[in-house]
N, C-alpha and C positions, 0 to 999 in steps of 0.2 A: 341586517349588520352593513353598520358605516362604520371606517377605519381610517386612519392616515395612511398605513401600510398592511398590507395583506404579504405573507412568505408561504409560499405555497413549498412546504417538503421540510421536515422537521431533521434531518439531518446533520453532523457537524458544521456544515453552512450556514444550512436553514437556523438552527435551533439558536444560533451566535449572533445571527444578523435579527431575530429578532428580539433576543435580549438587550441588543447593544441598542437598538432603535428603541425599546421602552425604557432604559435609562438614560437615553437624550431628551425624553419626553413626548414618544411619540403613542399614538395608539394603535394597537398590533394585535391584530389577526395571524394565528399561525397554524394552518390546515395541513391535518396526516392523516392520510388513510389508512394507517394499521393504528391500531389500540395503544401502543406506545409510543413514546418521543424516543428518538433518537436516529431515526433514520435505519438503513441497512447495515452503517458502520457499529452501530453500538448493538445490534440487535440481535442482525445475522452478518454478521460481517466481522468488523475490523479486534472487537473487543473480542465477543465468542470465539472468535479462529487462537488467540493470544489463550486466554484461558488454557485451552488442550494443547497449543505448543508447550503452554508450562509442565504441564502433566507430562508431556515428550521428553523433555528435557530431562526432569525430575529423572525419568525412568532410563535415559541412555546414561547421566550424569552415574546411577547407582550401578548400571551395568560394566559401564568402564573404570570402577575405582577396584574392581577384582585382581585388574593390572599392578596395583597399587599394595596389594592385601588388604582389601578389604571386601568382602563376598558378600552378595543377599542373593534371597533367593526369587527365583522368578517371579515377575508381579502377578497378583493376583486381581481383576480389572473389572470392578463392576461399571458397565459403561452406563445403566443410569443414571448412578449415582454420581458418575461424573459428569456428564450434561446434566445433573441436577445442579452441579455446583457451577457449573458455567451458569447456568442460567439462573441461580440467583446471583453472581456476580452480574448478570445484564440486567436485573429486574432492581437491584442497588440504585447502579447509572439510572436506567430511566427514569426510576420511580426520584432518583435525586433534579432530576430536569423538570418532571412535572411540579416540583414544589418549587424550584427556580422559577417557571411561568407561572405561576398562583403570588409569591411574590411580587414580582415586576407587575403584574395583571395584566399578561399577554392571555389574551382571549384563545382556547385552544377549539380548534374545531377539528372534529373526528371523521373523517369520510374522501371521498377521491375529488377532487377539486380538478376543474375544469376552466379555462375561460370561458366566459360567453360574450362579451368585449372588451374593447381595452380599458373599460374600468368598472366591470362585476365578476367575480368568478362565483361561481356553481359548485358546491358541495352536496354532492349525493353519499346519504348514507341508510342504513338501515332505518332509520326512525326517518326519513324524510329527504326535505332539500333546504339547505341555505342558499340566501344569497347575498352575498360581503360585495356592498363598491366599498370602491377604495381610490383613493387619489394618487399612490408610489404601490407598487408588485415589486417584490423578490420572487425571482423562481430560482428555485432549490430541488428540481424535483430527483434529480440522482440521474442514475442509470440503471439495466435490467443486465442480468447474467445474457451474452450469446445464445443460442441455439443451436444445434448444426441440423439443418433440411436434409430430410430422409433417417432420420434418427427414430425410433421409436419413443418420441419424447416424450407419451403418456404411460409408459413404465418405470414402476417406481423403483425398479434399478438400477436406471439411468439420472443422477441424479447432477443438480448445481452446485455450488458453494454454497448455498443455504442448506440443501438435502445433506452436505457433508458435517453443518454440525449441528447434526440433528439426528443422526442414524442412530436405531433401538439395540446394535449389533454390529462387532467388529468382524467384516468382512473375510472370509477367509483369500480369496483371491478380490484383487483392484485392478483398477486399472484406472489412469489419469488421464486425459486428455490435454492435453496442453503445457508444456514448461515454461510456464511465467512464475510471477511472483507465489500467486495463490495456489498454482496444482501445483507445486514445490512445498506450499507451506501444508496442503492438505497432505500430499506424499509422507511428508517427516511427520506426520501425527499420527496417521495410520500405519505407520511401517513399525513406530514404536507402541504401537500399540498392539501390536503383533499380525497385522496382515501381510499377505504379501504382494506385496506394489509394484506393479510396471510406472513407468512414467513414460509417453511418446510425446513426439515435439517435430511438428513441419519443419520449422527451419532447422539451422545447421548447429545451432549451438541452444543452451538451455537460459534461461535467464535477459532474452536480447533487452539491450539497453544499457548492460554492466559490461564492463571490460571484461573481456576473456582469461584475466590473469586474475582477477576477481572472485568470478564462478568459479575456476579451475580447484580449489581446495572443496569447494562444496561439489560439484560435481564428483569429485574422486571418493570425496567419505560416504554419497546416495549409492556410486557403483557399487562400493562393495556392501551396501544393505538391501538397496533394492531389489526385484527379482530381473528387472530390466531397465534400462533408460536406451530409448531408441531415439534418436533425430534425426532430421533430414526423412522423418517419415510421415505415410499420411492416413489414417483412418479413412477407409473408404465404403464402411459401412459397419452398422452393429446391429445383428441378427437377435431376434430374442427367440430362445426359446426355452419351454418349460423349467429346463436342467440351469441353464445361462444365460450370460450373453454372449455372445459368439462377435469379436472383433476381428473386423480382417482389415492389414497392413499392406499399404504399398511403399518402397522405399527403404534405406538401408540396413539394418543389420535385423528387424525383427522379422518373425516369423508371420508365415501368409499368414493364419489366424490364432485366437487362443479364446478359452473359457474365460470370462469372470461373474464373479457374484453382483458387482460394484463395475459400475463404469461412471466415473466422476467427469465431467466438461468443463473446462476449463480453460476454456479459449478466446477469455477477452468477456467485454461488456459495452452496451451500445446506449448512448444518450435517450431519454425520452421528451427529448424536446418535440416530437412530434405525436405525442398521447396527449398534452395536455390541452386541446385546441388555441394555441397558438396563433393558428391564421384569422382566427377571429379577430384579435390584437392589432394585427399589423406586423406581428414579429416576424423575424426572417430567420426562417431555421433551413439550417442543408438537409441533403439526403442521407444522410447521416444520423441526422436528430439533436445535432448540435448547432447554439445558441453565439456570433459572435457577438461579443462585446467591444468595450472600450477600455482604458486604462480604470475609467472610473465604476467598471461593471455593468455600463450603461447599453440598451440591447439599442438597435435605429429607431425604437420611440423611446422615448427622453424619459417619461414617467417609469416603465420598465426596464427594472435592472434584473442581472441572472450570474450566479454563482456555483462553482464546484463543478461535479460529472457533464452539465449539461455544457457547459461553456466551455472542453475541449481537455486535452492532456494536459500535465497527468492527474489521471481522478484516481486523488489521495484525499483524507478527511483534513488535514492542516492546511493545503491548497485552500481548501473549500473555507474554511475557517478565516483564513485570512482573507480572501474576498467577501466574504458573510460582514464584517466587520467592515472593511472598505463601502461598502454597497450602505449601510446603515446609516455612516457618516455622512457621506455626500449628501443622501436624502434629507438627512437632519441640516443640511447646510454649510458642514464643516469643508473645508477646502482640503481635501485629498482624493490620495491615489493608487492605485493599487501598482508600487514600485518595487517591490521583492526583486532581489537579482538571480537568486537561486531559491530553488525547491527541491529541499533532498527526499529521495527514495531508498525504502528501508524492506528487505525480504527478510523475517522473523524464520528464517529455516536454519538448520544446524550444520554449519557456522551462519551466522548471520553476514551478511551480505548490505553493504549500505556508500550511497555513491551522492554526492550533491557540484553543481558547477559542471563546469567541462570535462568530460569523458577524454581519455588516453586517443578512444577510436573516433570522437567526432575531432578532436582539433587535427589527427591524419586526417579525415574526410574533408575537414575543411582550409586545411592549409595554415593552421593558425600554430605558430611556433612555441612551443613550450619545450621546458626544461620537469626534470621530476627528480622528489624525494624519496625514496622508500625506504621503509625498516621492517625487515622477518619478524617476526614474533615469536621464534623459537630461539630469539637474544632479548628476549623479554621476560624476566624474572616473574612478573604478575601472571601471565601467561603457563610461564611452566609449570608453576605451583596449583596451576589447573587443571593439567598434564592435555593443554590443547596450543600444540607449536606451531598449528599449521596456517594460522593466521598473518595476517599483512596488512600497512599502513603506507597507502601512496598519495604523494601530494603533485600537485601540478604546477609552476612556477610561470610564471613569466617572464621569460629569459632576462628582458632588458630592465624591469626595477624589481624582481623578486619577488612582485604581488602573485597573493594566492588566488589562482583561479577554478582550480578543481580538487575536488579528494575522492577517494574510497578506500574503503577498510572493509576488511571480510576476517571473521573472529566472531567469537561469543561477545555479547553485548555493542556490536558495531553501530546497533541504531542508537545507541546511546552517544555514542565517541563522536557522532558526525556532526553532531549537533556542533560542537569545537569548531568544526572547519565549517561550518555554516554563518556562523555569527564572524569569523574572520574574513569571509569572504565578505558581506555586505559591512563589516569595518573599513575592505582594504586593507588588511593585516597585508605583512610581505613575512618574507622568509627568516629573518632575524624577529619580527615583532614573537610568530609564537615560539621558534625556539630558546629565549631569552626569556617566555614568562616560564617561573619555576612551577612544573610540574611535580603532583605528591608521587613516592614512589614509595613500594613497589606498585602500580598500577597498569593497568590499560592504556589510558590515557597519555603515559608517558611519552609510548610509539608515536604520536599526531608531534612532538616536539620533536621526537629522534628522527622522524622521515624529513623535519625540519630544516636542524643540523644537519642531514646526510648531501639537502640538496647545498646547503650552505658549505660546508668542507670545516664544518666543525665537530661531528662526532667521535666522540671516542669508545661510543660501547661494541663500534662494529670499528675493523682496517679497510678504509675505502682509499685508494692510489689516488692521489690526486691526479687528477686529468691535466695530461700535457696541454700545455699553451700553445698556439700557433706562432709557430718562425715568425720573427717579423722581416720583412724582405726589404 
């Protein structure tokens, strides 16, 4: 097969790159090792986890309405049917991608692709081997969950995030190793489905990367519902016995050991750069499997590009999609570059936590002067009608010109709300641009405008004493 462009990996970055390149007139082959397009995100990541998180949210909201006069019975959970619904959602999306590929005449090649030379990719499958000669290549091969050495990784009760999305029954006792976004999302799901869930994190806090004041409402809620939350704690060993997996702990307030029916390892992901034969192309791959690229997504080999998880943090689908478009357009001869100022991050926990741009922690570490405007959701009418007053919106501004530098939101739908702040940063908006934009009432989005007004000193929904001005000498 001879093509203008071969794209290795059909996740959000890969299929976006392939489709955009086809739209621009290139002959494209899209190589995917799995039967369905969509990569980790659509098949065993972003999409299926959000389906289960929605189910968890429905259970939680139904339970909490008992405090307001509406009481439902305990949920009867048919996990097989729930997983079936999740699979149907995934199937609808992946099937849509296949249709889009056909419409664009993108040649989809199923199999495991490895580079044989700087201009050839070999794809191995059950039906044989396909050789693809290309003028350009985009590497979108993604990442894999990290496995912990010395653990019984061949025991089916020790699972990663993929396994957590396809359990056939709700475990009685579940241990989640890793207090990051993936671990906490899965803890949220199985907590609401009825499992007794314990979370253990090696670092001193949950969800490192987000400011502590944003994580605090989530941590407070989780500690009420989870069997245990142990930070500053290492799992030194997981011992497989016929009855259970015995986890041994060191540090923090955890017990010395405890038995679990299922142990989920969610300690991060490792890039696949070292697994696809890039050494035969001359593309530089570091010891962690990452590939360095420039602003055009080009590697050190001029005609080979890379996008997504394989080029480094943050490992997020929306980052990969943006990079995919840039790479495809550069290859098609367009004068474009990846100049995104910020990439938003979202944890779809309950409450959701979202942040974008400069964080308060980063500002302190880097010595960057900022001033902030915050608005507590306890003063927001929409959040109170939802029975959720623990949220908060925080905006960070440049003290010299009032320009928005960063934002953090915790509360229901924070992941949707953060988009406004992302656009505001990209547009170079200042506090007045945001505060003087009329927001609908009553909504959660008002909290963004009110946080900006808190910074500007024009907020009326709270009484904030004016800051004392320094005396003139």
